[in-house]
Each structure stands twice: as C-alpha cells, then as structure tokens.
mmCIF file of the N, C-alpha and C atoms, coordinates in Angstrom:
data_MODEL
# 
_entry.id   MODEL 
# 
loop_
_atom_site.group_PDB 
_atom_site.id 
_atom_site.type_symbol 
_atom_site.label_atom_id 
_atom_site.label_alt_id 
_atom_site.label_comp_id 
_atom_site.label_asym_id 
_atom_site.label_entity_id 
_atom_site.label_seq_id 
_atom_site.pdbx_PDB_ins_code 
_atom_site.Cartn_x 
_atom_site.Cartn_y 
_atom_site.Cartn_z 
_atom_site.occupancy 
_atom_site.B_iso_or_equiv 
_atom_site.pdbx_formal_charge 
_atom_site.auth_seq_id 
_atom_site.auth_comp_id 
_atom_site.auth_asym_id 
_atom_site.auth_atom_id 
_atom_site.pdbx_PDB_model_num 
ATOM 1   N N  . SER A 1 1  ? 95.594  90.485  89.164  1.00 0.00 ? 1  SER A N  1 
ATOM 2   C CA . SER A 1 1  ? 95.388  91.690  88.385  1.00 0.00 ? 1  SER A CA 1 
ATOM 3   C C  . SER A 1 1  ? 96.699  92.465  88.278  1.00 0.00 ? 1  SER A C  1 
ATOM 4   N N  . ILE A 1 2  ? 96.751  93.336  87.334  1.00 0.00 ? 2  ILE A N  1 
ATOM 5   C CA . ILE A 1 2  ? 97.961  94.134  87.112  1.00 0.00 ? 2  ILE A CA 1 
ATOM 6   C C  . ILE A 1 2  ? 98.255  95.012  88.319  1.00 0.00 ? 2  ILE A C  1 
ATOM 7   N N  . TYR A 1 3  ? 97.215  95.607  88.893  1.00 0.00 ? 3  TYR A N  1 
ATOM 8   C CA . TYR A 1 3  ? 97.412  96.485  90.046  1.00 0.00 ? 3  TYR A CA 1 
ATOM 9   C C  . TYR A 1 3  ? 98.072  95.735  91.197  1.00 0.00 ? 3  TYR A C  1 
ATOM 10  N N  . VAL A 1 4  ? 97.596  94.535  91.481  1.00 0.00 ? 4  VAL A N  1 
ATOM 11  C CA . VAL A 1 4  ? 98.155  93.745  92.580  1.00 0.00 ? 4  VAL A CA 1 
ATOM 12  C C  . VAL A 1 4  ? 99.624  93.449  92.325  1.00 0.00 ? 4  VAL A C  1 
ATOM 13  N N  . MET A 1 5  ? 99.930  93.028  91.121  1.00 0.00 ? 5  MET A N  1 
ATOM 14  C CA . MET A 1 5  ? 101.323 92.717  90.797  1.00 0.00 ? 5  MET A CA 1 
ATOM 15  C C  . MET A 1 5  ? 102.215 93.947  90.943  1.00 0.00 ? 5  MET A C  1 
ATOM 16  N N  . LEU A 1 6  ? 101.751 95.090  90.448  1.00 0.00 ? 6  LEU A N  1 
ATOM 17  C CA . LEU A 1 6  ? 102.555 96.311  90.540  1.00 0.00 ? 6  LEU A CA 1 
ATOM 18  C C  . LEU A 1 6  ? 102.679 96.799  91.978  1.00 0.00 ? 6  LEU A C  1 
ATOM 19  N N  . SER A 1 7  ? 101.645 96.600  92.779  1.00 0.00 ? 7  SER A N  1 
ATOM 20  C CA . SER A 1 7  ? 101.684 97.086  94.156  1.00 0.00 ? 7  SER A CA 1 
ATOM 21  C C  . SER A 1 7  ? 102.661 96.301  95.023  1.00 0.00 ? 7  SER A C  1 
ATOM 22  N N  . ARG A 1 8  ? 103.056 95.121  94.597  1.00 0.00 ? 8  ARG A N  1 
ATOM 23  C CA . ARG A 1 8  ? 103.980 94.297  95.382  1.00 0.00 ? 8  ARG A CA 1 
ATOM 24  C C  . ARG A 1 8  ? 105.446 94.521  95.026  1.00 0.00 ? 8  ARG A C  1 
ATOM 25  N N  . VAL A 1 9  ? 105.707 95.291  94.005  1.00 0.00 ? 9  VAL A N  1 
ATOM 26  C CA . VAL A 1 9  ? 107.085 95.559  93.586  1.00 0.00 ? 9  VAL A CA 1 
ATOM 27  C C  . VAL A 1 9  ? 107.726 96.518  94.582  1.00 0.00 ? 9  VAL A C  1 
ATOM 28  N N  . LYS A 1 10 ? 108.920 96.180  95.032  1.00 0.00 ? 10 LYS A N  1 
ATOM 29  C CA . LYS A 1 10 ? 109.634 97.018  96.008  1.00 0.00 ? 10 LYS A CA 1 
ATOM 30  C C  . LYS A 1 10 ? 110.491 98.086  95.336  1.00 0.00 ? 10 LYS A C  1 
ATOM 31  N N  . SER A 1 11 ? 110.926 97.850  94.096  1.00 0.00 ? 11 SER A N  1 
ATOM 32  C CA . SER A 1 11 ? 111.750 98.819  93.375  1.00 0.00 ? 11 SER A CA 1 
ATOM 33  C C  . SER A 1 11 ? 111.548 98.614  91.878  1.00 0.00 ? 11 SER A C  1 
ATOM 34  N N  . LEU A 1 12 ? 111.941 99.614  91.099  1.00 0.00 ? 12 LEU A N  1 
ATOM 35  C CA . LEU A 1 12 ? 111.840 99.475  89.646  1.00 0.00 ? 12 LEU A CA 1 
ATOM 36  C C  . LEU A 1 12 ? 112.754 98.372  89.126  1.00 0.00 ? 12 LEU A C  1 
ATOM 37  N N  . GLU A 1 13 ? 113.831 98.106  89.848  1.00 0.00 ? 13 GLU A N  1 
ATOM 38  C CA . GLU A 1 13 ? 114.726 97.017  89.453  1.00 0.00 ? 13 GLU A CA 1 
ATOM 39  C C  . GLU A 1 13 ? 114.025 95.661  89.543  1.00 0.00 ? 13 GLU A C  1 
ATOM 40  N N  . GLY A 1 14 ? 113.042 95.566  90.426  1.00 0.00 ? 14 GLY A N  1 
ATOM 41  C CA . GLY A 1 14 ? 112.311 94.316  90.599  1.00 0.00 ? 14 GLY A CA 1 
ATOM 42  C C  . GLY A 1 14 ? 111.093 94.199  89.707  1.00 0.00 ? 14 GLY A C  1 
ATOM 43  N N  . LEU A 1 15 ? 110.926 95.140  88.795  1.00 0.00 ? 15 LEU A N  1 
ATOM 44  C CA . LEU A 1 15 ? 109.759 95.157  87.916  1.00 0.00 ? 15 LEU A CA 1 
ATOM 45  C C  . LEU A 1 15 ? 110.133 94.688  86.517  1.00 0.00 ? 15 LEU A C  1 
ATOM 46  N N  . VAL A 1 16 ? 109.416 93.711  86.040  1.00 0.00 ? 16 VAL A N  1 
ATOM 47  C CA . VAL A 1 16 ? 109.582 93.238  84.668  1.00 0.00 ? 16 VAL A CA 1 
ATOM 48  C C  . VAL A 1 16 ? 108.190 93.162  84.053  1.00 0.00 ? 16 VAL A C  1 
ATOM 49  N N  . VAL A 1 17 ? 107.963 93.901  82.993  1.00 0.00 ? 17 VAL A N  1 
ATOM 50  C CA . VAL A 1 17 ? 106.682 93.875  82.284  1.00 0.00 ? 17 VAL A CA 1 
ATOM 51  C C  . VAL A 1 17 ? 106.868 92.992  81.060  1.00 0.00 ? 17 VAL A C  1 
ATOM 52  N N  . LEU A 1 18 ? 106.167 91.872  81.039  1.00 0.00 ? 18 LEU A N  1 
ATOM 53  C CA . LEU A 1 18 ? 106.328 90.910  79.952  1.00 0.00 ? 18 LEU A CA 1 
ATOM 54  C C  . LEU A 1 18 ? 105.363 91.147  78.803  1.00 0.00 ? 18 LEU A C  1 
ATOM 55  N N  . LYS A 1 19 ? 104.298 91.877  79.077  1.00 0.00 ? 19 LYS A N  1 
ATOM 56  C CA . LYS A 1 19 ? 103.283 92.100  78.048  1.00 0.00 ? 19 LYS A CA 1 
ATOM 57  C C  . LYS A 1 19 ? 102.737 93.514  78.201  1.00 0.00 ? 19 LYS A C  1 
ATOM 58  N N  . TRP A 1 20 ? 102.598 94.214  77.097  1.00 0.00 ? 20 TRP A N  1 
ATOM 59  C CA . TRP A 1 20 ? 102.064 95.570  77.120  1.00 0.00 ? 20 TRP A CA 1 
ATOM 60  C C  . TRP A 1 20 ? 100.621 95.556  77.612  1.00 0.00 ? 20 TRP A C  1 
ATOM 61  N N  . PHE A 1 21 ? 100.240 96.603  78.345  1.00 0.00 ? 21 PHE A N  1 
ATOM 62  C CA . PHE A 1 21 ? 98.850  96.787  78.750  1.00 0.00 ? 21 PHE A CA 1 
ATOM 63  C C  . PHE A 1 21 ? 98.551  98.279  78.754  1.00 0.00 ? 21 PHE A C  1 
ATOM 64  N N  . PRO A 1 22 ? 97.312  98.652  78.449  1.00 0.00 ? 22 PRO A N  1 
ATOM 65  C CA . PRO A 1 22 ? 96.954  100.071 78.438  1.00 0.00 ? 22 PRO A CA 1 
ATOM 66  C C  . PRO A 1 22 ? 96.927  100.626 79.865  1.00 0.00 ? 22 PRO A C  1 
ATOM 67  N N  . SER A 1 23 ? 97.432  101.827 80.045  1.00 0.00 ? 23 SER A N  1 
ATOM 68  C CA . SER A 1 23 ? 97.516  102.410 81.384  1.00 0.00 ? 23 SER A CA 1 
ATOM 69  C C  . SER A 1 23 ? 96.148  102.673 82.001  1.00 0.00 ? 23 SER A C  1 
ATOM 70  N N  . ASN A 1 24 ? 95.109  102.786 81.195  1.00 0.00 ? 24 ASN A N  1 
ATOM 71  C CA . ASN A 1 24 ? 93.787  103.054 81.762  1.00 0.00 ? 24 ASN A CA 1 
ATOM 72  C C  . ASN A 1 24 ? 93.260  101.883 82.589  1.00 0.00 ? 24 ASN A C  1 
ATOM 73  N N  . ILE A 1 25 ? 93.866  100.707 82.444  1.00 0.00 ? 25 ILE A N  1 
ATOM 74  C CA . ILE A 1 25 ? 93.475  99.569  83.276  1.00 0.00 ? 25 ILE A CA 1 
ATOM 75  C C  . ILE A 1 25 ? 93.702  99.895  84.750  1.00 0.00 ? 25 ILE A C  1 
ATOM 76  N N  . LEU A 1 26 ? 94.741  100.649 85.047  1.00 0.00 ? 26 LEU A N  1 
ATOM 77  C CA . LEU A 1 26 ? 95.054  100.994 86.430  1.00 0.00 ? 26 LEU A CA 1 
ATOM 78  C C  . LEU A 1 26 ? 94.119  102.051 86.993  1.00 0.00 ? 26 LEU A C  1 
ATOM 79  N N  . GLU A 1 27 ? 93.369  102.715 86.143  1.00 0.00 ? 27 GLU A N  1 
ATOM 80  C CA . GLU A 1 27 ? 92.492  103.797 86.573  1.00 0.00 ? 27 GLU A CA 1 
ATOM 81  C C  . GLU A 1 27 ? 91.030  103.380 86.664  1.00 0.00 ? 27 GLU A C  1 
ATOM 82  N N  . GLN A 1 28 ? 90.736  102.118 86.408  1.00 0.00 ? 28 GLN A N  1 
ATOM 83  C CA . GLN A 1 28 ? 89.357  101.653 86.450  1.00 0.00 ? 28 GLN A CA 1 
ATOM 84  C C  . GLN A 1 28 ? 88.860  101.610 87.892  1.00 0.00 ? 28 GLN A C  1 
ATOM 85  N N  . LEU A 1 29 ? 87.581  101.897 88.071  1.00 0.00 ? 29 LEU A N  1 
ATOM 86  C CA . LEU A 1 29 ? 86.975  101.831 89.394  1.00 0.00 ? 29 LEU A CA 1 
ATOM 87  C C  . LEU A 1 29 ? 86.682  100.383 89.760  1.00 0.00 ? 29 LEU A C  1 
ATOM 88  N N  . LEU A 1 30 ? 86.731  100.111 91.054  1.00 0.00 ? 30 LEU A N  1 
ATOM 89  C CA . LEU A 1 30 ? 86.401  98.772  91.525  1.00 0.00 ? 30 LEU A CA 1 
ATOM 90  C C  . LEU A 1 30 ? 84.894  98.554  91.499  1.00 0.00 ? 30 LEU A C  1 
ATOM 91  N N  . GLN A 1 31 ? 84.492  97.308  91.346  1.00 0.00 ? 31 GLN A N  1 
ATOM 92  C CA . GLN A 1 31 ? 83.080  96.973  91.414  1.00 0.00 ? 31 GLN A CA 1 
ATOM 93  C C  . GLN A 1 31 ? 82.596  97.201  92.842  1.00 0.00 ? 31 GLN A C  1 
ATOM 94  N N  . GLU A 1 32 ? 81.305  97.461  92.989  1.00 0.00 ? 32 GLU A N  1 
ATOM 95  C CA . GLU A 1 32 ? 80.736  97.786  94.298  1.00 0.00 ? 32 GLU A CA 1 
ATOM 96  C C  . GLU A 1 32 ? 81.005  96.697  95.337  1.00 0.00 ? 32 GLU A C  1 
ATOM 97  N N  . GLU A 1 33 ? 80.943  95.430  94.923  1.00 0.00 ? 33 GLU A N  1 
ATOM 98  C CA . GLU A 1 33 ? 81.169  94.331  95.870  1.00 0.00 ? 33 GLU A CA 1 
ATOM 99  C C  . GLU A 1 33 ? 82.573  94.399  96.469  1.00 0.00 ? 33 GLU A C  1 
ATOM 100 N N  . PHE A 1 34 ? 83.550  94.751  95.650  1.00 0.00 ? 34 PHE A N  1 
ATOM 101 C CA . PHE A 1 34 ? 84.917  94.862  96.141  1.00 0.00 ? 34 PHE A CA 1 
ATOM 102 C C  . PHE A 1 34 ? 85.051  96.036  97.105  1.00 0.00 ? 34 PHE A C  1 
ATOM 103 N N  . CYS A 1 35 ? 84.397  97.139  96.781  1.00 0.00 ? 35 CYS A N  1 
ATOM 104 C CA . CYS A 1 35 ? 84.461  98.309  97.655  1.00 0.00 ? 35 CYS A CA 1 
ATOM 105 C C  . CYS A 1 35 ? 83.873  97.994  99.024  1.00 0.00 ? 35 CYS A C  1 
ATOM 106 N N  . VAL A 1 36 ? 82.748  97.292  99.045  1.00 0.00 ? 36 VAL A N  1 
ATOM 107 C CA . VAL A 1 36 ? 82.116  96.902  100.305 1.00 0.00 ? 36 VAL A CA 1 
ATOM 108 C C  . VAL A 1 36 ? 83.050  95.995  101.100 1.00 0.00 ? 36 VAL A C  1 
ATOM 109 N N  . GLU A 1 37 ? 83.657  95.042  100.433 1.00 0.00 ? 37 GLU A N  1 
ATOM 110 C CA . GLU A 1 37 ? 84.573  94.116  101.111 1.00 0.00 ? 37 GLU A CA 1 
ATOM 111 C C  . GLU A 1 37 ? 85.788  94.852  101.664 1.00 0.00 ? 37 GLU A C  1 
ATOM 112 N N  . PHE A 1 38 ? 86.338  95.800  100.910 1.00 0.00 ? 38 PHE A N  1 
ATOM 113 C CA . PHE A 1 38 ? 87.476  96.576  101.396 1.00 0.00 ? 38 PHE A CA 1 
ATOM 114 C C  . PHE A 1 38 ? 87.099  97.402  102.624 1.00 0.00 ? 38 PHE A C  1 
ATOM 115 N N  . LEU A 1 39 ? 85.882  97.942  102.642 1.00 0.00 ? 39 LEU A N  1 
ATOM 116 C CA . LEU A 1 39 ? 85.434  98.695  103.816 1.00 0.00 ? 39 LEU A CA 1 
ATOM 117 C C  . LEU A 1 39 ? 85.346  97.790  105.039 1.00 0.00 ? 39 LEU A C  1 
ATOM 118 N N  . LYS A 1 40 ? 84.862  96.570  104.853 1.00 0.00 ? 40 LYS A N  1 
ATOM 119 C CA . LYS A 1 40 ? 84.798  95.605  105.963 1.00 0.00 ? 40 LYS A CA 1 
ATOM 120 C C  . LYS A 1 40 ? 86.202  95.278  106.468 1.00 0.00 ? 40 LYS A C  1 
ATOM 121 N N  . LEU A 1 41 ? 87.119  95.040  105.538 1.00 0.00 ? 41 LEU A N  1 
ATOM 122 C CA . LEU A 1 41 ? 88.489  94.729  105.933 1.00 0.00 ? 41 LEU A CA 1 
ATOM 123 C C  . LEU A 1 41 ? 89.153  95.899  106.652 1.00 0.00 ? 41 LEU A C  1 
ATOM 124 N N  . GLU A 1 42 ? 88.871  97.107  106.187 1.00 0.00 ? 42 GLU A N  1 
ATOM 125 C CA . GLU A 1 42 ? 89.433  98.287  106.836 1.00 0.00 ? 42 GLU A CA 1 
ATOM 126 C C  . GLU A 1 42 ? 88.907  98.418  108.262 1.00 0.00 ? 42 GLU A C  1 
ATOM 127 N N  . ALA A 1 43 ? 87.614  98.157  108.459 1.00 0.00 ? 43 ALA A N  1 
ATOM 128 C CA . ALA A 1 43 ? 87.027  98.211  109.799 1.00 0.00 ? 43 ALA A CA 1 
ATOM 129 C C  . ALA A 1 43 ? 87.658  97.157  110.708 1.00 0.00 ? 43 ALA A C  1 
ATOM 130 N N  . LEU A 1 44 ? 87.881  95.955  110.189 1.00 0.00 ? 44 LEU A N  1 
ATOM 131 C CA . LEU A 1 44 ? 88.548  94.911  110.973 1.00 0.00 ? 44 LEU A CA 1 
ATOM 132 C C  . LEU A 1 44 ? 89.979  95.302  111.318 1.00 0.00 ? 44 LEU A C  1 
ATOM 133 N N  . ASP A 1 45 ? 90.663  95.919  110.386 1.00 0.00 ? 45 ASP A N  1 
ATOM 134 C CA . ASP A 1 45 ? 92.033  96.363  110.626 1.00 0.00 ? 45 ASP A CA 1 
ATOM 135 C C  . ASP A 1 45 ? 92.076  97.380  111.757 1.00 0.00 ? 45 ASP A C  1 
ATOM 136 N N  . ILE A 1 46 ? 91.172  98.328  111.714 1.00 0.00 ? 46 ILE A N  1 
ATOM 137 C CA . ILE A 1 46 ? 91.122  99.357  112.758 1.00 0.00 ? 46 ILE A CA 1 
ATOM 138 C C  . ILE A 1 46 ? 90.785  98.729  114.102 1.00 0.00 ? 46 ILE A C  1 
ATOM 139 N N  . ALA A 1 47 ? 89.803  97.825  114.114 1.00 0.00 ? 47 ALA A N  1 
ATOM 140 C CA . ALA A 1 47 ? 89.384  97.188  115.362 1.00 0.00 ? 47 ALA A CA 1 
ATOM 141 C C  . ALA A 1 47 ? 90.501  96.351  115.975 1.00 0.00 ? 47 ALA A C  1 
ATOM 142 N N  . THR A 1 48 ? 91.252  95.650  115.159 1.00 0.00 ? 48 THR A N  1 
ATOM 143 C CA . THR A 1 48 ? 92.305  94.794  115.704 1.00 0.00 ? 48 THR A CA 1 
ATOM 144 C C  . THR A 1 48 ? 93.539  95.586  116.126 1.00 0.00 ? 48 THR A C  1 
ATOM 145 N N  . HIS A 1 49 ? 93.725  96.769  115.601 1.00 0.00 ? 49 HIS A N  1 
ATOM 146 C CA . HIS A 1 49 ? 94.840  97.603  116.058 1.00 0.00 ? 49 HIS A CA 1 
ATOM 147 C C  . HIS A 1 49 ? 94.588  98.131  117.466 1.00 0.00 ? 49 HIS A C  1 
ATOM 148 N N  . GLU A 1 50 ? 93.319  98.169  117.865 1.00 0.00 ? 50 GLU A N  1 
ATOM 149 C CA . GLU A 1 50 ? 92.960  98.674  119.192 1.00 0.00 ? 50 GLU A CA 1 
ATOM 150 C C  . GLU A 1 50 ? 93.172  97.627  120.279 1.00 0.00 ? 50 GLU A C  1 
ATOM 151 N N  . TRP A 1 51 ? 93.441  96.365  119.923 1.00 0.00 ? 51 TRP A N  1 
ATOM 152 C CA . TRP A 1 51 ? 93.625  95.304  120.925 1.00 0.00 ? 51 TRP A CA 1 
ATOM 153 C C  . TRP A 1 51 ? 94.857  95.521  121.680 1.00 0.00 ? 51 TRP A C  1 
# 
C-alpha cells in the first residue's frame, strides 16, 4: 500500500513518486479486521518488552 511505502522512507531524498495518487488515500480508515490485528500485535509488543 502507499502508506507502507511512504512510512519506510527515511528522508525526502529517498522518496520517488512514480505515479500520482489522491491524498485522501492516506486518510482512509482501516478495515475492522486490520484494527483488531494491530491491537493484538500491540499487546504482544508490550508483553515482550516486559521480558
């Protein structure tokens, strides 16, 4: 997804946009299944930091 690609860029120098896309794509809400999965991953992250 566009968000994933943009989130991995370390600097604007490392960013190349090859195709135009509407900015509202970045503002879309995640589907419920993804939100649930992210909550599970966040809980695992917190639990493993306590080790």
